[in-house]
PDB file of the backbone (N, CA, C, O) and the ligand in Angstrom, with CONECT records:
HET     ZN  A 101       1
ATOM      1  N   UNK A   1     -10.265  25.665  -4.392  1.00  0.00           N
ATOM      2  CA  UNK A   1      -9.502  26.835  -3.961  1.00  0.00           C
ATOM      3  C   UNK A   1     -10.270  27.558  -2.860  1.00  0.00           C
ATOM      4  O   UNK A   1     -11.445  27.895  -3.006  1.00  0.00           O
ATOM      5  N   UNK A   2      -9.582  27.779  -1.780  1.00  0.00           N
ATOM      6  CA  UNK A   2     -10.198  28.482  -0.689  1.00  0.00           C
ATOM      7  C   UNK A   2     -11.009  27.607   0.241  1.00  0.00           C
ATOM      8  O   UNK A   2     -11.429  28.048   1.311  1.00  0.00           O
ATOM      9  N   UNK A   3     -11.230  26.372  -0.161  1.00  0.00           N
ATOM     10  CA  UNK A   3     -11.988  25.460   0.691  1.00  0.00           C
ATOM     11  C   UNK A   3     -11.098  24.904   1.789  1.00  0.00           C
ATOM     12  O   UNK A   3      -9.873  25.016   1.738  1.00  0.00           O
ATOM     13  N   UNK A   4     -11.732  24.312   2.771  1.00  0.00           N
ATOM     14  CA  UNK A   4     -10.963  23.723   3.868  1.00  0.00           C
ATOM     15  C   UNK A   4     -10.132  22.547   3.373  1.00  0.00           C
ATOM     16  O   UNK A   4     -10.545  21.804   2.482  1.00  0.00           O
ATOM     17  N   UNK A   5      -8.960  22.397   3.964  1.00  0.00           N
ATOM     18  CA  UNK A   5      -8.072  21.316   3.568  1.00  0.00           C
ATOM     19  C   UNK A   5      -7.500  20.638   4.798  1.00  0.00           C
ATOM     20  O   UNK A   5      -7.292  21.260   5.840  1.00  0.00           O
ATOM     21  N   UNK A   6      -7.255  19.359   4.649  1.00  0.00           N
ATOM     22  CA  UNK A   6      -6.563  18.628   5.698  1.00  0.00           C
ATOM     23  C   UNK A   6      -5.076  18.932   5.577  1.00  0.00           C
ATOM     24  O   UNK A   6      -4.445  18.624   4.566  1.00  0.00           O
ATOM     25  N   UNK A   7      -4.534  19.532   6.611  1.00  0.00           N
ATOM     26  CA  UNK A   7      -3.121  19.863   6.629  1.00  0.00           C
ATOM     27  C   UNK A   7      -2.379  18.824   7.463  1.00  0.00           C
ATOM     28  O   UNK A   7      -2.970  17.868   7.965  1.00  0.00           O
ATOM     29  N   UNK A   8      -1.082  19.030   7.598  1.00  0.00           N
ATOM     30  CA  UNK A   8      -0.259  18.058   8.325  1.00  0.00           C
ATOM     31  C   UNK A   8      -0.798  17.829   9.727  1.00  0.00           C
ATOM     32  O   UNK A   8      -0.782  16.706  10.232  1.00  0.00           O
ATOM     33  N   UNK A   9      -1.281  18.907  10.357  1.00  0.00           N
ATOM     34  CA  UNK A   9      -1.736  18.800  11.745  1.00  0.00           C
ATOM     35  C   UNK A   9      -2.974  17.910  11.863  1.00  0.00           C
ATOM     36  O   UNK A   9      -3.198  17.292  12.904  1.00  0.00           O
ATOM     37  N   UNK A  10      -3.776  17.845  10.799  1.00  0.00           N
ATOM     38  CA  UNK A  10      -4.997  17.037  10.858  1.00  0.00           C
ATOM     39  C   UNK A  10      -4.817  15.656  10.242  1.00  0.00           C
ATOM     40  O   UNK A  10      -5.741  14.843  10.250  1.00  0.00           O
ATOM     41  N   UNK A  11      -3.613  15.390   9.703  1.00  0.00           N
ATOM     42  CA  UNK A  11      -3.440  14.169   8.933  1.00  0.00           C
ATOM     43  C   UNK A  11      -3.602  12.922   9.788  1.00  0.00           C
ATOM     44  O   UNK A  11      -4.211  11.947   9.349  1.00  0.00           O
ATOM     45  N   UNK A  12      -3.062  12.941  11.008  1.00  0.00           N
ATOM     46  CA  UNK A  12      -3.160  11.745  11.834  1.00  0.00           C
ATOM     47  C   UNK A  12      -4.616  11.467  12.196  1.00  0.00           C
ATOM     48  O   UNK A  12      -5.045  10.314  12.228  1.00  0.00           O
ATOM     49  N   UNK A  13      -5.367  12.521  12.466  1.00  0.00           N
ATOM     50  CA  UNK A  13      -6.788  12.342  12.752  1.00  0.00           C
ATOM     51  C   UNK A  13      -7.517  11.814  11.521  1.00  0.00           C
ATOM     52  O   UNK A  13      -8.415  10.979  11.633  1.00  0.00           O
ATOM     53  N   UNK A  14      -7.128  12.301  10.355  1.00  0.00           N
ATOM     54  CA  UNK A  14      -7.764  11.841   9.124  1.00  0.00           C
ATOM     55  C   UNK A  14      -7.450  10.367   8.874  1.00  0.00           C
ATOM     56  O   UNK A  14      -8.321   9.608   8.450  1.00  0.00           O
ATOM     57  N   UNK A  15      -6.214   9.966   9.136  1.00  0.00           N
ATOM     58  CA  UNK A  15      -5.839   8.563   8.935  1.00  0.00           C
ATOM     59  C   UNK A  15      -6.577   7.654   9.911  1.00  0.00           C
ATOM     60  O   UNK A  15      -6.973   6.542   9.561  1.00  0.00           O
ATOM     61  N   UNK A  16      -6.759   8.137  11.136  1.00  0.00           N
ATOM     62  CA  UNK A  16      -7.531   7.347  12.105  1.00  0.00           C
ATOM     63  C   UNK A  16      -8.983   7.214  11.657  1.00  0.00           C
ATOM     64  O   UNK A  16      -9.603   6.162  11.814  1.00  0.00           O
ATOM     65  N   UNK A  17      -9.510   8.294  11.101  1.00  0.00           N
ATOM     66  CA  UNK A  17     -10.888   8.265  10.606  1.00  0.00           C
ATOM     67  C   UNK A  17     -11.028   7.240   9.483  1.00  0.00           C
ATOM     68  O   UNK A  17     -11.992   6.474   9.444  1.00  0.00           O
ATOM     69  N   UNK A  18     -10.057   7.233   8.570  1.00  0.00           N
ATOM     70  CA  UNK A  18     -10.092   6.279   7.459  1.00  0.00           C
ATOM     71  C   UNK A  18      -9.952   4.854   7.976  1.00  0.00           C
ATOM     72  O   UNK A  18     -10.649   3.951   7.513  1.00  0.00           O
ATOM     73  N   UNK A  19      -9.046   4.649   8.941  1.00  0.00           N
ATOM     74  CA  UNK A  19      -8.842   3.309   9.494  1.00  0.00           C
ATOM     75  C   UNK A  19     -10.119   2.795  10.146  1.00  0.00           C
ATOM     76  O   UNK A  19     -10.489   1.632   9.983  1.00  0.00           O
ATOM     77  N   UNK A  20     -10.789   3.678  10.885  1.00  0.00           N
ATOM     78  CA  UNK A  20     -12.036   3.280  11.543  1.00  0.00           C
ATOM     79  C   UNK A  20     -13.111   2.969  10.506  1.00  0.00           C
ATOM     80  O   UNK A  20     -13.904   2.044  10.679  1.00  0.00           O
ATOM     81  N   UNK A  21     -13.130   3.743   9.439  1.00  0.00           N
ATOM     82  CA  UNK A  21     -14.111   3.524   8.383  1.00  0.00           C
ATOM     83  C   UNK A  21     -13.877   2.185   7.677  1.00  0.00           C
ATOM     84  O   UNK A  21     -14.827   1.500   7.298  1.00  0.00           O
ATOM     85  N   UNK A  22     -12.613   1.827   7.507  1.00  0.00           N
ATOM     86  CA  UNK A  22     -12.301   0.556   6.844  1.00  0.00           C
ATOM     87  C   UNK A  22     -12.769  -0.622   7.696  1.00  0.00           C
ATOM     88  O   UNK A  22     -13.217  -1.640   7.169  1.00  0.00           O
ATOM     89  N   UNK A  23     -12.661  -0.475   9.004  1.00  0.00           N
ATOM     90  CA  UNK A  23     -13.086  -1.548   9.903  1.00  0.00           C
ATOM     91  C   UNK A  23     -14.603  -1.617   9.970  1.00  0.00           C
ATOM     92  O   UNK A  23     -15.185  -2.701   9.990  1.00  0.00           O
ATOM     93  N   UNK A  24     -15.237  -0.450  10.004  1.00  0.00           N
ATOM     94  CA  UNK A  24     -16.691  -0.401  10.146  1.00  0.00           C
ATOM     95  C   UNK A  24     -17.258   0.636   9.193  1.00  0.00           C
ATOM     96  O   UNK A  24     -17.599   1.741   9.616  1.00  0.00           O
ATOM     97  N   UNK A  25     -17.366   0.297   7.901  1.00  0.00           N
ATOM     98  CA  UNK A  25     -17.821   1.275   6.896  1.00  0.00           C
ATOM     99  C   UNK A  25     -19.244   1.758   7.141  1.00  0.00           C
ATOM    100  O   UNK A  25     -19.627   2.828   6.669  1.00  0.00           O
ATOM    101  N   UNK A  26     -20.026   0.979   7.875  1.00  0.00           N
ATOM    102  CA  UNK A  26     -21.416   1.358   8.098  1.00  0.00           C
ATOM    103  C   UNK A  26     -21.543   2.375   9.226  1.00  0.00           C
ATOM    104  O   UNK A  26     -22.588   3.005   9.393  1.00  0.00           O
ATOM    105  N   UNK A  27     -20.465   2.528   9.998  1.00  0.00           N
ATOM    106  CA  UNK A  27     -20.506   3.481  11.105  1.00  0.00           C
ATOM    107  C   UNK A  27     -20.384   4.910  10.574  1.00  0.00           C
ATOM    108  O   UNK A  27     -19.848   5.142   9.490  1.00  0.00           O
ATOM    109  N   UNK A  28     -20.886   5.845  11.349  1.00  0.00           N
ATOM    110  CA  UNK A  28     -20.856   7.235  10.931  1.00  0.00           C
ATOM    111  C   UNK A  28     -19.476   7.820  11.160  1.00  0.00           C
ATOM    112  O   UNK A  28     -18.978   7.816  12.286  1.00  0.00           O
ATOM    113  N   UNK A  29     -18.862   8.318  10.118  1.00  0.00           N
ATOM    114  CA  UNK A  29     -17.529   8.893  10.245  1.00  0.00           C
ATOM    115  C   UNK A  29     -17.625  10.354  10.676  1.00  0.00           C
ATOM    116  O   UNK A  29     -18.606  11.040  10.391  1.00  0.00           O
ATOM    117  N   UNK A  30     -16.592  10.807  11.362  1.00  0.00           N
ATOM    118  CA  UNK A  30     -16.554  12.173  11.864  1.00  0.00           C
ATOM    119  C   UNK A  30     -15.494  12.954  11.097  1.00  0.00           C
ATOM    120  O   UNK A  30     -14.382  12.470  10.889  1.00  0.00           O
ATOM    121  N   UNK A  31     -15.845  14.150  10.685  1.00  0.00           N
ATOM    122  CA  UNK A  31     -14.922  14.993   9.930  1.00  0.00           C
ATOM    123  C   UNK A  31     -13.708  15.355  10.786  1.00  0.00           C
ATOM    124  O   UNK A  31     -13.858  15.845  11.905  1.00  0.00           O
ATOM    125  N   UNK A  32     -12.491  15.109  10.254  1.00  0.00           N
ATOM    126  CA  UNK A  32     -11.290  15.436  11.013  1.00  0.00           C
ATOM    127  C   UNK A  32     -11.041  16.936  11.129  1.00  0.00           C
ATOM    128  O   UNK A  32     -10.194  17.363  11.914  1.00  0.00           O
ATOM    129  N   UNK A  33     -11.752  17.719  10.374  1.00  0.00           N
ATOM    130  CA  UNK A  33     -11.568  19.171  10.419  1.00  0.00           C
ATOM    131  C   UNK A  33     -12.554  19.848  11.358  1.00  0.00           C
ATOM    132  O   UNK A  33     -12.155  20.599  12.247  1.00  0.00           O
ATOM    133  N   UNK A  34     -13.844  19.581  11.162  1.00  0.00           N
ATOM    134  CA  UNK A  34     -14.851  20.318  11.922  1.00  0.00           C
ATOM    135  C   UNK A  34     -15.542  19.451  12.965  1.00  0.00           C
ATOM    136  O   UNK A  34     -16.273  19.964  13.812  1.00  0.00           O
ATOM    137  N   UNK A  35     -15.313  18.113  12.911  1.00  0.00           N
ATOM    138  CA  UNK A  35     -15.882  17.236  13.924  1.00  0.00           C
ATOM    139  C   UNK A  35     -17.332  16.863  13.670  1.00  0.00           C
ATOM    140  O   UNK A  35     -17.956  16.204  14.501  1.00  0.00           O
ATOM    141  N   UNK A  36     -17.878  17.276  12.530  1.00  0.00           N
ATOM    142  CA  UNK A  36     -19.267  16.946  12.232  1.00  0.00           C
ATOM    143  C   UNK A  36     -19.392  15.485  11.827  1.00  0.00           C
ATOM    144  O   UNK A  36     -18.505  14.930  11.178  1.00  0.00           O
ATOM    145  N   UNK A  37     -20.498  14.872  12.216  1.00  0.00           N
ATOM    146  CA  UNK A  37     -20.775  13.518  11.764  1.00  0.00           C
ATOM    147  C   UNK A  37     -21.306  13.555  10.342  1.00  0.00           C
ATOM    148  O   UNK A  37     -21.759  14.590   9.855  1.00  0.00           O
ATOM    149  N   UNK A  38     -21.240  12.407   9.690  1.00  0.00           N
ATOM    150  CA  UNK A  38     -21.772  12.323   8.346  1.00  0.00           C
ATOM    151  C   UNK A  38     -20.720  12.516   7.269  1.00  0.00           C
ATOM    152  O   UNK A  38     -21.044  12.744   6.104  1.00  0.00           O
ATOM    153  N   UNK A  39     -19.441  12.422   7.671  1.00  0.00           N
ATOM    154  CA  UNK A  39     -18.371  12.507   6.676  1.00  0.00           C
ATOM    155  C   UNK A  39     -18.508  11.359   5.683  1.00  0.00           C
ATOM    156  O   UNK A  39     -18.741  10.213   6.067  1.00  0.00           O
ATOM    157  N   UNK A  40     -18.359  11.682   4.408  1.00  0.00           N
ATOM    158  CA  UNK A  40     -18.432  10.661   3.369  1.00  0.00           C
ATOM    159  C   UNK A  40     -17.025  10.273   2.940  1.00  0.00           C
ATOM    160  O   UNK A  40     -16.218  11.122   2.560  1.00  0.00           O
ATOM    161  N   UNK A  41     -16.744   8.973   3.007  1.00  0.00           N
ATOM    162  CA  UNK A  41     -15.439   8.464   2.590  1.00  0.00           C
ATOM    163  C   UNK A  41     -15.657   7.486   1.446  1.00  0.00           C
ATOM    164  O   UNK A  41     -16.530   6.621   1.520  1.00  0.00           O
ATOM    165  N   UNK A  42     -14.864   7.624   0.388  1.00  0.00           N
ATOM    166  CA  UNK A  42     -14.951   6.664  -0.694  1.00  0.00           C
ATOM    167  C   UNK A  42     -13.554   6.203  -1.075  1.00  0.00           C
ATOM    168  O   UNK A  42     -12.597   6.977  -1.039  1.00  0.00           O
ATOM    169  N   UNK A  43     -13.452   4.951  -1.435  1.00  0.00           N
ATOM    170  CA  UNK A  43     -12.174   4.323  -1.736  1.00  0.00           C
ATOM    171  C   UNK A  43     -11.858   4.496  -3.219  1.00  0.00           C
ATOM    172  O   UNK A  43     -12.601   4.028  -4.081  1.00  0.00           O
ATOM    173  N   UNK A  44     -10.752   5.171  -3.504  1.00  0.00           N
ATOM    174  CA  UNK A  44     -10.332   5.384  -4.881  1.00  0.00           C
ATOM    175  C   UNK A  44      -8.977   4.742  -5.129  1.00  0.00           C
ATOM    176  O   UNK A  44      -8.235   5.161  -6.017  1.00  0.00           O
ATOM    177  N   UNK A  45      -8.665   3.743  -4.354  1.00  0.00           N
ATOM    178  CA  UNK A  45      -7.364   3.108  -4.475  1.00  0.00           C
ATOM    179  C   UNK A  45      -7.199   2.496  -5.859  1.00  0.00           C
ATOM    180  O   UNK A  45      -8.072   1.770  -6.334  1.00  0.00           O
ATOM    181  N   UNK A  46      -6.085   2.790  -6.496  1.00  0.00           N
ATOM    182  CA  UNK A  46      -5.854   2.257  -7.832  1.00  0.00           C
ATOM    183  C   UNK A  46      -4.396   1.893  -8.048  1.00  0.00           C
ATOM    184  O   UNK A  46      -4.025   1.388  -9.108  1.00  0.00           O
ATOM    185  N   UNK A  47      -3.588   2.144  -7.063  1.00  0.00           N
ATOM    186  CA  UNK A  47      -2.162   1.903  -7.265  1.00  0.00           C
ATOM    187  C   UNK A  47      -1.693   0.763  -6.373  1.00  0.00           C
ATOM    188  O   UNK A  47      -2.302   0.467  -5.345  1.00  0.00           O
ATOM    189  N   UNK A  48      -0.607   0.135  -6.783  1.00  0.00           N
ATOM    190  CA  UNK A  48      -0.134  -0.997  -5.975  1.00  0.00           C
ATOM    191  C   UNK A  48       0.525  -0.587  -4.660  1.00  0.00           C
ATOM    192  O   UNK A  48       0.639  -1.404  -3.746  1.00  0.00           O
ATOM    193  N   UNK A  49       0.950   0.649  -4.556  1.00  0.00           N
ATOM    194  CA  UNK A  49       1.742   1.012  -3.386  1.00  0.00           C
ATOM    195  C   UNK A  49       1.096   2.068  -2.516  1.00  0.00           C
ATOM    196  O   UNK A  49       1.692   2.519  -1.538  1.00  0.00           O
ATOM    197  N   UNK A  50      -0.093   2.459  -2.854  1.00  0.00           N
ATOM    198  CA  UNK A  50      -0.769   3.456  -2.040  1.00  0.00           C
ATOM    199  C   UNK A  50      -2.273   3.287  -2.191  1.00  0.00           C
ATOM    200  O   UNK A  50      -2.764   2.734  -3.175  1.00  0.00           O
ATOM    201  N   UNK A  51      -2.975   3.774  -1.202  1.00  0.00           N
ATOM    202  CA  UNK A  51      -4.418   3.771  -1.262  1.00  0.00           C
ATOM    203  C   UNK A  51      -4.892   5.221  -1.244  1.00  0.00           C
ATOM    204  O   UNK A  51      -4.298   6.083  -0.596  1.00  0.00           O
ATOM    205  N   UNK A  52      -5.963   5.462  -1.962  1.00  0.00           N
ATOM    206  CA  UNK A  52      -6.498   6.820  -2.044  1.00  0.00           C
ATOM    207  C   UNK A  52      -7.927   6.833  -1.544  1.00  0.00           C
ATOM    208  O   UNK A  52      -8.753   6.001  -1.920  1.00  0.00           O
ATOM    209  N   UNK A  53      -8.187   7.788  -0.697  1.00  0.00           N
ATOM    210  CA  UNK A  53      -9.542   7.926  -0.165  1.00  0.00           C
ATOM    211  C   UNK A  53      -9.990   9.362  -0.349  1.00  0.00           C
ATOM    212  O   UNK A  53      -9.223  10.307  -0.166  1.00  0.00           O
ATOM    213  N   UNK A  54     -11.253   9.499  -0.717  1.00  0.00           N
ATOM    214  CA  UNK A  54     -11.819  10.832  -0.860  1.00  0.00           C
ATOM    215  C   UNK A  54     -12.697  11.112   0.355  1.00  0.00           C
ATOM    216  O   UNK A  54     -13.609  10.354   0.684  1.00  0.00           O
ATOM    217  N   UNK A  55     -12.388  12.223   1.005  1.00  0.00           N
ATOM    218  CA  UNK A  55     -13.152  12.627   2.182  1.00  0.00           C
ATOM    219  C   UNK A  55     -14.000  13.846   1.823  1.00  0.00           C
ATOM    220  O   UNK A  55     -13.483  14.867   1.369  1.00  0.00           O
ATOM    221  N   UNK A  56     -15.287  13.725   2.030  1.00  0.00           N
ATOM    222  CA  UNK A  56     -16.201  14.822   1.716  1.00  0.00           C
ATOM    223  C   UNK A  56     -17.048  15.119   2.946  1.00  0.00           C
ATOM    224  O   UNK A  56     -17.701  14.233   3.496  1.00  0.00           O
ATOM    225  N   UNK A  57     -17.027  16.386   3.370  1.00  0.00           N
ATOM    226  CA  UNK A  57     -17.844  16.811   4.497  1.00  0.00           C
ATOM    227  C   UNK A  57     -18.768  17.928   4.034  1.00  0.00           C
ATOM    228  O   UNK A  57     -18.319  18.964   3.542  1.00  0.00           O
ATOM    229  N   UNK A  58     -20.055  17.699   4.199  1.00  0.00           N
ATOM    230  CA  UNK A  58     -20.992  18.727   3.738  1.00  0.00           C
ATOM    231  C   UNK A  58     -21.116  19.861   4.741  1.00  0.00           C
ATOM    232  O   UNK A  58     -21.683  20.908   4.428  1.00  0.00           O
ATOM    233  N   UNK A  59     -20.591  19.663   5.943  1.00  0.00           N
ATOM    234  CA  UNK A  59     -20.681  20.719   6.941  1.00  0.00           C
ATOM    235  C   UNK A  59     -19.683  21.841   6.668  1.00  0.00           C
ATOM    236  O   UNK A  59     -20.051  23.015   6.628  1.00  0.00           O
ATOM    237  N   UNK A  60     -18.402  21.462   6.479  1.00  0.00           N
ATOM    238  CA  UNK A  60     -17.374  22.502   6.314  1.00  0.00           C
ATOM    239  C   UNK A  60     -16.907  22.615   4.868  1.00  0.00           C
ATOM    240  O   UNK A  60     -16.101  23.488   4.545  1.00  0.00           O
ATOM    241  N   UNK A  61     -17.407  21.738   3.991  1.00  0.00           N
ATOM    242  CA  UNK A  61     -17.060  21.856   2.593  1.00  0.00           C
ATOM    243  C   UNK A  61     -15.780  21.134   2.209  1.00  0.00           C
ATOM    244  O   UNK A  61     -15.265  21.310   1.105  1.00  0.00           O
ATOM    245  N   UNK A  62     -15.271  20.324   3.121  1.00  0.00           N
ATOM    246  CA  UNK A  62     -14.072  19.550   2.811  1.00  0.00           C
ATOM    247  C   UNK A  62     -14.340  18.598   1.647  1.00  0.00           C
ATOM    248  O   UNK A  62     -15.359  17.908   1.622  1.00  0.00           O
ATOM    249  N   UNK A  63     -13.432  18.567   0.699  1.00  0.00           N
ATOM    250  CA  UNK A  63     -13.509  17.622  -0.413  1.00  0.00           C
ATOM    251  C   UNK A  63     -12.087  17.373  -0.864  1.00  0.00           C
ATOM    252  O   UNK A  63     -11.535  18.129  -1.663  1.00  0.00           O
ATOM    253  N   UNK A  64     -11.502  16.313  -0.349  1.00  0.00           N
ATOM    254  CA  UNK A  64     -10.071  16.126  -0.548  1.00  0.00           C
ATOM    255  C   UNK A  64      -9.728  14.657  -0.733  1.00  0.00           C
ATOM    256  O   UNK A  64     -10.288  13.785  -0.068  1.00  0.00           O
ATOM    257  N   UNK A  65      -8.797  14.395  -1.649  1.00  0.00           N
ATOM    258  CA  UNK A  65      -8.264  13.055  -1.806  1.00  0.00           C
ATOM    259  C   UNK A  65      -7.042  12.909  -0.917  1.00  0.00           C
ATOM    260  O   UNK A  65      -6.155  13.764  -0.908  1.00  0.00           O
ATOM    261  N   UNK A  66      -7.008  11.805  -0.166  1.00  0.00           N
ATOM    262  CA  UNK A  66      -5.870  11.548   0.704  1.00  0.00           C
ATOM    263  C   UNK A  66      -5.181  10.271   0.274  1.00  0.00           C
ATOM    264  O   UNK A  66      -5.822   9.233   0.114  1.00  0.00           O
ATOM    265  N   UNK A  67      -3.879  10.348   0.087  1.00  0.00           N
ATOM    266  CA  UNK A  67      -3.103   9.163  -0.224  1.00  0.00           C
ATOM    267  C   UNK A  67      -2.577   8.534   1.051  1.00  0.00           C
ATOM    268  O   UNK A  67      -1.995   9.214   1.895  1.00  0.00           O
ATOM    269  N   UNK A  68      -2.786   7.229   1.187  1.00  0.00           N
ATOM    270  CA  UNK A  68      -2.312   6.521   2.358  1.00  0.00           C
ATOM    271  C   UNK A  68      -1.251   5.519   1.910  1.00  0.00           C
ATOM    272  O   UNK A  68      -1.580   4.511   1.284  1.00  0.00           O
ATOM    273  N   UNK A  69       0.007   5.783   2.220  1.00  0.00           N
ATOM    274  CA  UNK A  69       1.061   4.849   1.826  1.00  0.00           C
ATOM    275  C   UNK A  69       0.877   3.508   2.527  1.00  0.00           C
ATOM    276  O   UNK A  69       0.611   3.460   3.728  1.00  0.00           O
ATOM    277  N   UNK A  70       1.021   2.428   1.778  1.00  0.00           N
ATOM    278  CA  UNK A  70       0.936   1.119   2.392  1.00  0.00           C
ATOM    279  C   UNK A  70       2.101   0.951   3.342  1.00  0.00           C
ATOM    280  O   UNK A  70       3.218   1.382   3.058  1.00  0.00           O
ATOM    281  N   UNK A  71       1.832   0.319   4.473  1.00  0.00           N
ATOM    282  CA  UNK A  71       2.872   0.146   5.469  1.00  0.00           C
ATOM    283  C   UNK A  71       2.880   1.260   6.487  1.00  0.00           C
ATOM    284  O   UNK A  71       3.627   1.201   7.463  1.00  0.00           O
ATOM    285  N   UNK A  72       2.065   2.270   6.277  1.00  0.00           N
ATOM    286  CA  UNK A  72       1.959   3.318   7.255  1.00  0.00           C
ATOM    287  C   UNK A  72       1.318   2.774   8.533  1.00  0.00           C
ATOM    288  O   UNK A  72       0.523   1.836   8.493  1.00  0.00           O
ATOM    289  N   UNK A  73       1.670   3.364   9.635  1.00  0.00           N
ATOM    290  CA  UNK A  73       1.153   2.894  10.904  1.00  0.00           C
ATOM    291  C   UNK A  73      -0.255   3.399  11.117  1.00  0.00           C
ATOM    292  O   UNK A  73      -0.478   4.413  11.777  1.00  0.00           O
ATOM    293  N   UNK A  74      -1.202   2.674  10.548  1.00  0.00           N
ATOM    294  CA  UNK A  74      -2.600   3.042  10.713  1.00  0.00           C
ATOM    295  C   UNK A  74      -3.252   2.011  11.619  1.00  0.00           C
ATOM    296  O   UNK A  74      -3.458   0.868  11.210  1.00  0.00           O
ATOM    297  N   UNK A  75      -3.576   2.398  12.835  1.00  0.00           N
ATOM    298  CA  UNK A  75      -4.140   1.440  13.792  1.00  0.00           C
ATOM    299  C   UNK A  75      -5.448   0.861  13.296  1.00  0.00           C
ATOM    300  O   UNK A  75      -6.345   1.586  12.867  1.00  0.00           O
ATOM    301  N   UNK A  76      -5.541  -0.453  13.360  1.00  0.00           N
ATOM    302  CA  UNK A  76      -6.786  -1.098  12.959  1.00  0.00           C
ATOM    303  C   UNK A  76      -7.005  -1.119  11.467  1.00  0.00           C
ATOM    304  O   UNK A  76      -8.096  -1.451  11.005  1.00  0.00           O
ATOM    305  N   UNK A  77      -5.987  -0.770  10.705  1.00  0.00           N
ATOM    306  CA  UNK A  77      -6.175  -0.643   9.276  1.00  0.00           C
ATOM    307  C   UNK A  77      -5.822  -1.898   8.497  1.00  0.00           C
ATOM    308  O   UNK A  77      -5.335  -1.802   7.370  1.00  0.00           O
ATOM    309  N   UNK A  78      -6.051  -3.048   9.057  1.00  0.00           N
ATOM    310  CA  UNK A  78      -5.735  -4.298   8.367  1.00  0.00           C
ATOM    311  C   UNK A  78      -6.939  -4.768   7.588  1.00  0.00           C
ATOM    312  O   UNK A  78      -7.841  -5.402   8.136  1.00  0.00           O
ATOM    313  N   UNK A  79      -6.949  -4.449   6.291  1.00  0.00           N
ATOM    314  CA  UNK A  79      -8.107  -4.627   5.516  1.00  0.00           C
ATOM    315  C   UNK A  79      -8.494  -5.995   5.087  1.00  0.00           C
ATOM    316  O   UNK A  79      -9.507  -6.167   4.408  1.00  0.00           O
TER     317      UNK A  79
HETATM  318 ZN    ZN A 101     -16.119  19.041   8.171  1.00  0.00          ZN2+
END
């Protein structure tokens, strides 16, 4: 409550961040909210029709689960 959240306006940037992370997990991810490096992404996918990723940024305090519907247009997201 009261912490930063990824809203609709940041969602496309967040999806691009996740797609880039899936291609190169060892690369440093950038927070879609504050732009700081060192964003932590973890895969919590458990459902057949969606993938879930947790984005944690220690700079701005972001800690949010994002659902990514399969079939969404995520560039480079072919896992
Ligand atoms: Zn941040």
